[in-house]
C-alpha positions as CSV (number, residue, x, y, z in Angstrom):
1,M,76.5,308.9,155.4
2,N,80.0,310.1,155.9
3,K,82.5,312.1,153.7
4,E,84.4,309.0,152.5
5,T,81.2,307.2,151.4
6,A,79.9,310.3,149.6
7,I,83.2,310.7,147.8
8,Q,83.1,307.1,146.7
9,I,79.5,307.4,145.4
10,A,80.4,310.6,143.5
11,N,83.6,309.1,142.0
12,E,81.8,305.9,141.0
13,S,79.0,307.9,139.4
14,M,81.5,310.1,137.5
15,R,83.7,307.0,136.6
16,S,86.7,308.9,137.9
17,N,88.8,309.5,141.0
18,A,88.6,313.3,140.8
19,L,87.3,313.8,144.4
20,N,89.4,313.1,147.4
21,S,89.4,314.2,151.1
22,G,91.8,317.1,150.3
23,N,89.7,318.8,147.5
24,T,86.2,317.9,148.8
25,Q,84.0,319.3,151.6
26,F,81.1,317.3,152.8
27,S,77.9,318.5,154.6
28,Q,74.8,316.7,155.8
29,V,71.4,318.4,156.4
30,V,71.4,319.8,160.0
31,R,68.9,321.9,161.9
32,N,69.5,325.7,162.1
33,V,67.0,327.6,164.3
34,D,63.7,327.1,162.3
35,D,65.3,325.7,159.1
36,E,67.2,322.7,157.9
37,G,70.1,322.8,155.5
38,W,73.8,322.5,154.8
39,W,76.6,324.4,156.6
40,M,79.8,325.0,154.6
41,N,82.9,326.5,156.2
42,I,85.3,327.5,153.4
43,P,88.7,329.0,154.1
44,L,89.1,332.1,151.9
45,T,92.3,330.6,150.5
46,S,90.3,327.7,149.1
47,F,88.5,330.0,146.7
48,R,91.7,330.2,144.7
49,K,91.7,326.5,143.8
50,E,89.1,324.0,142.5
51,C,86.9,322.8,145.4
52,H,84.2,320.2,145.4
53,F,81.2,320.2,147.8
54,L,79.0,317.2,148.4
55,L,75.7,318.2,150.0
56,C,74.0,315.1,151.4
57,S,70.3,314.7,152.1
58,E,69.8,311.3,153.7
59,K,66.0,311.9,153.9
60,A,65.8,312.5,150.1
61,G,68.5,309.9,149.3
62,I,70.5,312.4,147.2
63,I,74.0,314.0,147.1
64,R,74.3,317.3,145.3
65,H,77.8,317.9,143.8
66,L,79.0,321.5,143.5
67,V,82.3,322.5,142.0
68,L,83.9,325.9,142.5
69,K,86.5,326.5,139.9
70,P,89.6,328.6,140.8
71,S,88.6,332.2,141.3
72,A,85.0,331.5,140.3
73,I,83.9,333.7,143.2
74,L,85.9,336.9,143.2
75,S,86.1,338.7,146.5
76,P,84.4,336.0,148.6
77,A,85.0,338.2,151.7
78,T,82.4,340.6,150.3
79,K,79.8,337.9,149.5
80,F,79.7,335.8,152.7
81,R,79.8,336.2,156.4
82,I,83.5,335.7,157.4
83,K,84.8,334.4,160.7
84,D,88.6,334.0,161.2
85,G,89.3,333.9,157.5
86,I,86.6,331.3,156.8
87,A,83.4,331.9,154.8
88,D,80.5,330.7,157.0
89,I,77.7,329.6,154.6
90,F,74.2,328.1,155.3
91,I,72.2,326.7,152.4
92,S,68.6,325.9,153.2
93,A,67.3,322.4,152.2
94,A,63.7,323.7,152.2
95,N,64.1,324.6,148.5
96,P,66.9,322.4,147.1
97,K,66.5,323.9,143.6
98,R,67.6,327.3,145.1
99,L,71.0,326.7,146.5
100,A,71.5,330.1,148.1
101,D,73.4,331.2,151.2
102,K,70.8,332.4,153.8
103,L,73.1,333.8,156.5
104,A,72.8,337.4,157.6
105,G,75.9,339.4,156.6
106,G,76.1,337.7,153.2
107,T,74.7,338.6,149.8
108,K,72.4,335.5,149.4
109,Y,74.9,334.1,146.9
110,S,73.4,331.4,144.7
111,F,75.4,328.2,144.2
112,N,73.1,326.9,141.4
113,K,75.6,327.7,138.6
114,H,78.1,325.5,140.5
115,L,75.9,322.4,140.6
116,V,77.4,319.8,138.4
117,D,75.4,316.7,139.3
118,E,73.1,314.9,141.7
119,Y,73.7,311.3,142.8
120,R,71.0,309.0,144.2
121,F,71.8,306.5,146.9
């Protein structure tokens, strides 16, 4: 699965063309030490505009669609580990119902309230 295919699946499921390569970030499940999950690297400036995130699990055959509305997360620099103006986030796939950042240096922010849909493929 790649970003373009995931965007196409999401847009078809929503019956719209709301997602595009400019407003959407894509992540597949990857290994991180003793866990598997999704890495997200979000420029701090992106928190000021609407952003879509497609978290893909090929093993489960599902894409989770998260939407961050403009300024939905106030002061992201205080909630996530920041490297060079980018929020470095890791969400464990071990418990996909708990979409929370696990990285040290963050506040374990939960993205559950930003989950808008799940698409099967």
